[in-house]
N, C-alpha and C positions, 0 to 999 in steps of 0.2 A: 631192392638189393637182393642179390642171390648169393648163397654161400655154398661151398663145397667142402668135402672132407678129402684131404690128401693123405693116403696111407703110403708111407715111403719105406721101401726096401724091407718089408717083412717077408723075406725070402729065406728059404732053406739055408742057402750058403752065406747069408749075411748074419742070420741070427744064431747059427750053430757052427762051431768048428768041430773037428774030429773028436775032441774031448771035453768041450764045454759049450755053454750057451750063454747068451747075453743075460745080464742081470735082470732078475724079476720077469723072466721070459713069459711064464704062463699068465702072470698078472697083466703084462703088456698086451698079450693076445686077447685076453678076456676084455680089457678096457677097449682096445680096438674094435673088437666085435660089438660091444655095447654102442660105440659111436657109429659104426657101420649100420647096425640095426636101426638106430635113431634116424639116420639120414635116409635110409631106404623107406622107413615108415612115413617120413615127411616128403618123400619123393624129391629129395635133394641129391645132386650128383655126389658119387663116390668115385674117386680117382686113385687107382693103384699105380704107383710109380715103381718101376723095377730096374735095378742097376744091371748093366750088361758089360762084361769084360772077359779077359782070358779065363778067369776062374768061374765066372758066372755067364757061360754061353747060353744064349737064347735057346729055350726049349729044354735045357738040361734040368735034372732034378735040383741042383744047387740054385739055378735061376728061378725056379718056380716059387710061387707064393706059398707060405705055410698053409698046408691043406686044411687046417682048422679055421681059417679066416672065412667069414660069411660073405664071400665075394659072389657076385652073380654075373652071368654073361652080359647082362645089360649095363654093368659098370664100365668105366672107362679105364683103359690100360695105356700107360705111357712108358716107353723105354727111355733110359738115359745111360750115359757113359762117363758122367762126371758127378761129383758130389752135389752140384747145383742142379736141381730138377728142372730148371728153366734153360740151362746152357744147351744149345743145339738140339732141343726138343720141340715137340708141338704143344707142350703144356700151356704156354701163354695164349696161343691161338685157340685151343680148346676152352680155356677159361673165358676168353673174350666172346667166343661164339655162344657160350652159355650165359653170358652176362653176369659172371661171377665177380664180385669184388670183396668178398669175405671168405677166408680160408681157415678151416680148422686142420691142424697137422698132428699126425702121430707116426711113429715108426722108429727106424734105426738108421744109423747109429748117431747118438746125440751129438758128438763133437765133429762129425763129418757132414753127412748128407742132411741131417735135421738142421743143424746150425746154419749151414750154407744156404739151404732153401729158405729158412726163415728170414735171414738177412736180405736175401735177393728179393723175396716176395715183399718185404717191407719196403725196399728201395723202389719197387714197381708200383707201390701205392696201395697194396692190398691191406685190409684189416685182417690181422691174424689172431687166432684163438688157439688155445691148447688146454687140455686137462693136465694137472700135475701128474707126473709119472707116465706120460703118453709117449715118452721116448726112452730108449735104453741103449746100453753099449756094454763093452767088456771092461774089465780092469785093465789098466795100462801101467807102464813102469812109473808113472808119476802120481796117479791118483786111482783110487778104487772107482768102480763103475758108479756107486752111489754118490761119491764125492764129485765125480765128473757131471753127473746129471744135476746135482744140487747147484754146482757152480754155474752151468749154462742157464739153468732156470732162472737164477739170480740175475744173470746178464740180460736175459730176454724179457723178464718181467717189466712191464710198463715202458719198456724202451722199444721193443720190437713186437711184442704181442701182449694179449690179455689172457690171463688164466681164468678158466671158467669152471 
């Protein structure tokens, strides 16, 4: 069994808007870097998934990964245009080529790209893991970011993934 770390949408334009940043931003980046370092040390794949759209144009500052992430040129980079990291991307092919059947996930935003990717990966048969607090989002008109994260972590727990 091989596992990989998916780091989803920890990009300048996803994590920060003009006047705010996602909840617990520095803590999330620190946790992501801990996990990235662990996977690098174990020589396991680290895959960065980056969203691309009209506001996140490939190559733009908004599209780029947070510069404090411990990414390496040898890591794998996958672009996407939909909240589902598997939809019309090469992610599943990459995972199959690497023999990956276990995924650890971290990134942004909890209720969009993280939730969609977790549920799709579960449907494809991957074993999924996550650290508590390894995803984040912004407050919305219905819930605070903290409440949104707690809500989704309760849904995911033991139904779609295992917290480690």
